[in-house]
Structures are given as structure tokens and as C-alpha cells.
C-alpha positions in Angstrom: 6.3 54.9 10.4 8.8 57.6 9.6 9.4 59.0 6.2 11.5 56.6 4.3 14.2 59.1 3.3 13.8 62.1 5.6 16.9 61.3 7.7 19.1 59.8 4.9 22.5 61.4 4.9 25.5 59.8 3.1 28.5 62.0 2.6 31.6 60.3 4.0 34.9 62.1 4.2 36.3 60.3 1.1 33.4 61.6 -1.0 34.1 65.2 0.0 37.7 64.5 -0.8 36.7 63.2 -4.2 35.0 66.5 -5.1 38.2 68.4 -4.3 40.2 65.9 -6.4 37.9 66.4 -9.4 38.4 70.1 -9.2 42.2 69.7 -9.2 42.3 67.1 -12.0 39.8 68.7 -14.3 42.3 70.8 -16.3 43.9 67.5 -17.5 40.6 66.0 -18.6 39.1 66.3 -22.2 35.7 64.8 -21.4 33.6 63.3 -18.7 31.8 59.9 -18.9 29.0 59.7 -16.3 27.8 56.2 -15.5 24.1 56.1 -14.3 21.6 53.4 -13.6 19.3 53.1 -16.7 16.4 52.3 -14.4 16.7 55.6 -12.6 18.8 57.9 -14.9 18.0 61.2 -13.2 17.9 59.9 -9.6 21.3 58.2 -10.1 23.0 61.3 -11.3 24.8 63.6 -8.9 23.1 67.0 -9.2 26.5 68.7 -8.6 28.2 67.1 -11.6 27.2 69.8 -14.1 28.9 72.4 -11.9 31.9 70.2 -11.1 32.8 69.4 -14.7 32.6 73.1 -15.7 31.3 72.6 -19.3 33.5 69.7 -20.3 32.1 67.5 -23.1 29.8 65.0 -21.4 28.8 61.4 -22.2 26.1 59.5 -20.2 26.3 55.7 -20.0 22.9 54.2 -19.1 24.2 51.1 -17.4 22.2 48.1 -16.5 20.1 48.7 -19.6 19.2 45.0 -19.7 17.3 45.5 -16.4 15.4 48.6 -17.6 12.3 49.1 -19.8 13.8 49.4 -23.3 11.2 51.8 -24.5 11.8 54.1 -21.6 15.6 53.9 -22.0 15.2 55.0 -25.7 13.2 58.0 -24.5 16.0 59.0 -22.1 18.6 58.8 -24.9 16.5 61.2 -26.9 15.9 63.4 -23.9 19.7 63.8 -23.3 20.4 64.3 -27.0 18.1 67.3 -27.0 20.3 68.7 -24.2 23.4 68.2 -26.3 24.6 65.2 -24.3 25.5 61.9 -25.9 23.8 59.0 -24.1 24.3 55.3 -24.8 22.6 52.3 -23.4 25.1 49.8 -22.0 25.4 46.8 -19.8 28.9 46.8 -18.2 28.8 43.1 -17.1 28.0 41.7 -20.6 29.7 44.5 -22.5 26.5 45.3 -24.5 26.7 48.7 -26.1 30.2 49.4 -25.0 31.5 49.2 -28.6 29.8 52.6 -29.1 31.8 54.3 -26.4 35.0 55.2 -28.2 33.1 56.6 -31.2 31.0 58.5 -28.8 34.1 60.1 -27.2 35.4 61.0 -30.6 32.1 62.6 -31.5 31.9 64.6 -28.3 35.5 65.7 -28.8 35.3 66.3 -32.6 36.4 70.0 -32.2 39.4 69.0 -30.1 40.5 66.3 -32.5 40.3 68.7 -35.3 42.4 71.2 -33.3 45.0 68.5 -32.6 45.1 67.7 -36.4 45.7 71.3 -37.3 48.6 71.4 -34.8 50.1 68.2 -36.1 49.2 66.4 -32.8 47.4 63.4 -34.4 47.5 60.4 -32.0 47.5 62.4 -28.8 45.4 60.3 -26.3 42.1 61.6 -25.2 41.6 61.7 -21.4 38.2 60.8 -20.1 37.2 61.0 -16.4 34.6 58.4 -15.3 32.2 59.6 -12.6 29.1 58.3 -11.0 27.4 57.6 -7.6 28.3 54.4 -5.8 27.2 51.0 -7.2 26.3 52.2 -10.7 29.1 50.2 -12.3 32.0 52.5 -12.9 34.7 49.9 -12.2 32.8 47.3 -14.1 32.7 49.6 -17.1 36.5 50.3 -17.0 37.3 46.6 -16.6 35.2 45.7 -19.6 36.3 48.5 -21.8 40.0 47.7 -20.9 39.5 44.0 -21.7 40.9 42.9 -18.4 40.1 43.2 -14.7 42.2 46.1 -13.6 39.8 48.1 -11.3 38.5 46.8 -8.1 34.9 45.7 -8.4 32.4 44.6 -5.7 28.7 44.7 -5.6 28.6 47.0 -2.6 28.3 50.8 -2.5 31.6 52.7 -2.2 34.4 50.2 -2.7 36.5 52.4 -5.1 38.4 54.8 -2.8 41.2 56.4 -4.9 41.6 58.0 -8.3 43.1 55.5 -10.8 44.3 56.0 -14.4 43.8 53.3 -17.0 45.3 53.2 -20.5 42.7 51.7 -22.8 44.7 52.1 -26.0 47.0 54.6 -27.7 44.0 57.0 -28.2 42.2 56.7 -24.9 42.9 57.0 -21.2 40.3 56.7 -18.5 40.4 58.1 -14.9 38.3 56.2 -12.4 37.0 58.2 -9.4 35.2 57.0 -6.2 31.5 57.3 -6.2 30.1 60.6 -5.1 26.7 61.3 -3.5 25.3 64.5 -2.2 24.9 65.5 1.5 21.2 64.7 1.7 18.2 63.9 -0.5 15.9 66.9 -0.7 13.6 65.0 -2.9 12.1 62.0 -1.1 11.5 60.1 -4.4 15.2 60.3 -5.3 16.2 58.7 -2.1 13.6 56.0 -2.5 14.7 55.2 -6.0 18.4 54.9 -5.0 17.3 52.6 -2.1 15.2 50.4 -4.5 18.2 49.7 -6.6 20.6 49.2 -3.7 22.7 52.4 -4.2 21.8 53.4 -0.6 22.7 50.9 2.1 19.7 48.9 3.3 20.5 49.1 7.0 19.6 52.9 7.2 16.1 52.3 5.9 12.8 50.8 7.0 12.8 47.7 4.6 9.1 47.1 4.9 8.2 50.7 4.2 10.6 50.7 1.2 9.0 47.5 -0.2 5.5 49.0 0.2 6.6 52.1 -1.7 8.0 49.9 -4.5 4.7 48.0 -4.7 2.9 51.2 -5.0 5.0 52.2 -8.0 4.9 48.8 -9.6 1.1 48.6 -9.1 0.8 51.8 -11.1 3.3 51.2 -13.9 3.9 47.5 -14.1 0.9 45.7 -12.7 1.1 43.0 -15.3 4.6 42.1 -14.3 3.5 41.7 -10.6 0.7 39.4 -11.6 3.0 37.4 -13.8 5.5 37.0 -11.0 3.2 36.5 -8.0 -0.2 35.6 -9.4 -3.5 37.4 -9.1 -3.5 40.2 -6.5 -6.1 42.6 -5.1 -4.8 46.0 -6.2 -7.6 47.8 -4.5 -6.1 47.4 -1.1 -3.4 49.5 0.5 0.3 48.8 0.0 0.7 47.0 3.3 -2.0 44.6 2.5 -0.5 44.1 -0.9 2.8 43.3 0.6 1.0 40.7 2.8 -0.6 39.2 -0.3 2.8 38.9 -2.0 4.3 37.3 1.1 1.5 34.8 1.4 1.9 33.8 -2.3 5.4 32.7 -1.3 4.3 30.9 1.8 5.8 33.5 4.2 3.2 33.0 6.9 3.9 33.0 10.6 2.0 31.8 13.6 -1.6 32.9 13.6 -1.8 33.1 9.8 -0.1 36.5 9.5 2.4 37.3 6.8 6.0 37.7 7.7 6.2 41.1 6.2 9.9 41.6 6.9 10.8 38.4 4.9 8.3 39.4 2.2 9.9 42.9 1.9 13.4 41.5 1.6 12.3 39.0 -1.0 10.5 41.7 -3.1 13.5 44.0 -3.1 15.9 41.2 -3.9 13.7 40.0 -6.8 13.4 43.5 -8.2 17.2 44.1 -7.9 17.9 40.8 -9.6 15.4 41.6 -12.4 13.3 38.6 -11.6 10.1 40.6 -11.8 10.9 42.0 -15.2 12.4 44.9 -17.1 11.4 47.9 -15.1 12.2 51.6 -15.2 11.3 53.6 -12.1 11.3 57.1 -13.6 10.3 58.4 -17.0 11.2 61.4 -19.1 7.8 62.9 -18.5 8.3 63.0 -14.8 11.6 64.9 -15.3 10.7 67.1 -18.2 
């Protein structure tokens, strides 16, 4: 089989256009809120963001925190704090953690607020640009924080195509931008992690190979969750045989007694993405230190 991610390229024209728009709009922005997937905080960050935002105050929203390993998420929050970045764990669907957002913006912009005060400009709204790769929950975040469904939301990568301003209250305005990915994944693991969570479209990947790689990771980090979900498994075998075992546990057997590995792979990925296997983080601070 081919390398899972060696040929992945995802940089449609609208994403290149977004980068140009960010450059143009940046002078009007006070801070940047970056939405990432709490299960893969580093892999779901655009590596070009730091350069694009040119030193603007930065807040990271670790979205889908209810699907991630809570201990690992806390470690990431500490990791970013050491870098001078405020990070908060949120779930944009339920609204968990979002009550901390406005205060986090004020903390990040404390110097600017003091400058406004000295100039008699108290009450001037703060403008925050919301960025992130496709399918991490930018629009869901804006909808929830605004208290009404105003941004287009769909559980499919890349549905928000144009910049949109949203007035949250008298003190806060948000700018939503389309998701931005980079031209190619130089790190195979980054591409895999994005594929596991659904940020990369399934049709450009080998689903069975992807499921096998996921099983390798889960066997190393969350073996107990696999056993709890699928029953006793022989972890001494290779990832293909492990996928066969998982499929047989679910009765996915075809003529001749062989496992329907395609069905098993789709099932495994779906159950991971729907958090049915458990609370799982696929990358740790130690791996990115």
C-alpha cells in the first residue's frame, strides 16, 4: 500500500484567497482567536498562522474538549501558557467553556484596553478574527457565542467561504474566515491525525490503511478503551490482523470466513469520530516539546 499521506494536497483557490484577505484585514484586528481540535491541538493548527497574524495577541480555543483526554488537554493549556498564549478548553456545540472567552480576550488585550481608557475611548469594541483549519468548529463557536445561529454550519470540511463580521455585544466583534490548510503535509503524522478526525476528506485516503494506523496508536495509548469497546483482542499481531479481529467482533465476516476489512475500517473511524470508543487525545505535549 502507498503511504497514507504522501500525496495529500489540499489548497483550493479559496484558501489561497483567504490568506490574502487575512493580510489585508489584519490592521483592523485587535486579536486572533484560533480554533483547534483538542484531540490534535498541534496538528490542527495552520503552521503559517504565526507568520500571518504578525504578533497580534493570540487565544487558542481547544474545541471538542469533551471528546479529548481531559488530562492531556490540561497539559496543552499549560504548554501554551508557557508560550504566552491563552488557551481554553471549549465545546462549541454544548457551549462548555465559552463563558471564559470574553474575559480571555480582555486579558489578552489588557494593554490596549488601558490605552483606550487613557484616551477616553472606553467602550470601543474589540475586534477578534476567528481562524482555523476546516471542520474544527469556527462557525459553531461564533453561533454559540452570539447566542443565535448566524454563521453557516455544516459537518463537512470547507463550508464557510467568505469573511463575515458578527457583533457579539457592544464590546466585542468577531470576524469569521474560511478554513485554511497548507499546501501539503510534510509530516506524515500530521496528515494522518487530520484524517482520523475527519478534517481531511476520506475519499482521498486509503480507509483501511488509515484505520490500521489508528489501531496502532490506540493500541499503544488507549488499549483499555479498545478492549472495553470491542472485547479481548490479541495485541501481539500486526495492525491488519487487529483490524480483522475488530471486524469479526462486530460480525463483519464475508464468504470464506474472512473479515470485511473495508466495513471494519469505516466502522472504526466512525466510532472514533463519534467518541464511542472513549475520550482520546492523539498527540501529547511530550511529542511536540
